[in-house]
C-alpha positions as CSV (number, residue, x, y, z in Angstrom):
1,X,1.8,-8.6,31.6
2,X,5.5,-9.1,30.5
3,X,5.3,-12.9,30.8
4,X,1.9,-13.0,29.1
5,X,3.2,-10.7,26.3
6,X,6.4,-12.7,25.9
7,X,4.5,-15.9,25.7
8,X,2.1,-14.5,23.1
9,X,5.0,-13.2,21.0
10,X,6.8,-16.5,21.1
11,X,3.7,-18.5,20.4
12,X,2.7,-16.3,17.5
13,X,6.2,-16.3,16.0
14,X,6.6,-20.0,16.4
15,X,3.2,-20.8,14.8
16,X,3.8,-18.3,12.0
17,X,7.2,-19.8,11.2
18,X,5.8,-23.4,11.2
19,X,2.9,-22.5,9.0
20,X,4.7,-20.3,6.5
21,X,7.5,-22.8,6.3
22,X,4.9,-25.4,5.5
23,X,3.3,-23.1,2.9
24,X,6.8,-22.5,1.4
25,X,7.3,-26.3,1.0
26,X,3.8,-27.0,-0.2
27,X,4.2,-24.3,-2.9
28,X,7.1,-26.4,-4.2
29,X,9.9,-24.2,-3.1
30,X,13.1,-25.9,-1.8
31,X,15.8,-23.2,-2.0
32,X,17.4,-23.1,1.5
33,X,18.4,-19.5,1.2
34,X,14.9,-18.5,0.3
35,X,13.6,-20.5,3.3
36,X,16.1,-18.7,5.5
37,X,14.9,-15.4,4.0
38,X,11.3,-16.3,4.8
39,X,12.3,-17.1,8.4
40,X,14.2,-13.8,8.8
41,X,11.4,-11.7,7.2
42,X,8.9,-13.2,9.6
43,X,11.3,-12.7,12.6
44,X,11.4,-9.0,11.6
45,X,7.7,-8.5,11.0
46,X,5.7,-10.9,13.2
47,X,6.8,-9.6,16.7
48,X,6.3,-6.0,15.6
49,X,2.8,-6.7,14.2
50,X,1.7,-8.7,17.3
51,X,3.1,-6.1,19.7
52,X,1.6,-3.2,17.9
53,X,-1.8,-5.0,17.6
54,X,-1.9,-5.8,21.4
55,X,-0.9,-2.2,22.3
56,X,-3.3,-0.6,20.0
57,X,-6.2,-3.0,21.0
58,X,-5.4,-2.2,24.7
59,X,-5.0,1.6,24.5
60,X,-7.0,2.9,21.6
61,X,-10.4,1.2,21.9
62,X,-10.4,0.9,18.1
63,X,-12.2,-2.0,16.3
64,X,-9.8,-5.0,16.3
65,X,-10.3,-5.7,12.7
66,X,-9.5,-2.1,11.8
67,X,-6.3,-2.6,13.7
68,X,-5.4,-6.0,12.2
69,X,-5.9,-5.1,8.5
70,X,-3.3,-2.3,8.2
71,X,-0.8,-4.3,10.4
72,X,-1.2,-7.4,8.2
73,X,-0.8,-5.3,5.1
74,X,2.3,-3.8,6.5
75,X,3.7,-7.3,7.1
76,X,2.8,-8.4,3.5
77,X,4.5,-5.4,2.0
78,X,7.7,-5.7,4.1
79,X,8.0,-9.4,3.5
80,X,7.2,-9.1,-0.2
81,X,9.8,-6.4,-0.5
82,X,12.4,-8.7,1.0
83,X,11.3,-11.6,-1.2
84,X,11.6,-9.4,-4.3
85,X,15.0,-7.9,-3.4
86,X,16.8,-10.9,-2.0
87,X,14.8,-14.0,-3.1
88,X,15.8,-16.4,-5.9
89,X,12.6,-18.4,-6.4
90,X,9.9,-15.9,-5.6
91,X,8.5,-15.3,-9.1
92,X,5.7,-13.1,-7.8
93,X,7.1,-12.1,-4.3
94,X,4.1,-10.0,-3.3
95,X,1.6,-12.6,-4.3
96,X,3.6,-15.2,-2.4
97,X,3.6,-12.9,0.6
98,X,-0.1,-12.4,0.5
99,X,-0.8,-16.1,0.1
100,X,1.6,-17.1,2.9
101,X,0.2,-14.6,5.3
102,X,-3.4,-15.4,4.4
103,X,-2.6,-19.1,5.0
104,X,-1.0,-18.5,8.4
105,X,-3.5,-16.0,9.5
106,X,-6.4,-18.2,8.5
107,X,-5.0,-21.3,10.2
108,X,-4.3,-19.1,13.2
109,X,-7.9,-18.0,13.4
110,X,-9.0,-21.7,13.2
111,X,-6.5,-22.6,16.0
112,X,-7.9,-19.9,18.2
113,X,-11.4,-21.4,17.9
114,X,-10.1,-24.5,19.8
115,X,-8.0,-22.7,22.4
């Protein structure tokens, strides 16, 4: 399970970073420090969310959607907080966080349909 979990964590983080970086650029942002902030915020939140999701799905028997929603909200709030506190170009940091996470989550759901 360790290799499978490590692969899942790495794949999820890699896809999230690629998708949210793309979203950052598509939204017209170009500040390198804010891009670095986005990467660091996702490095902090994504592995924790993925690990907690997998553990809770494995050991609790709860509905997977009921697990995903609070974990995704956690990521949005943490990332939004970092964007607000340290970002330069995030006019509405929590809205940006919601949009970036919704984008990467939605594309991730689409990708899973083909895997």
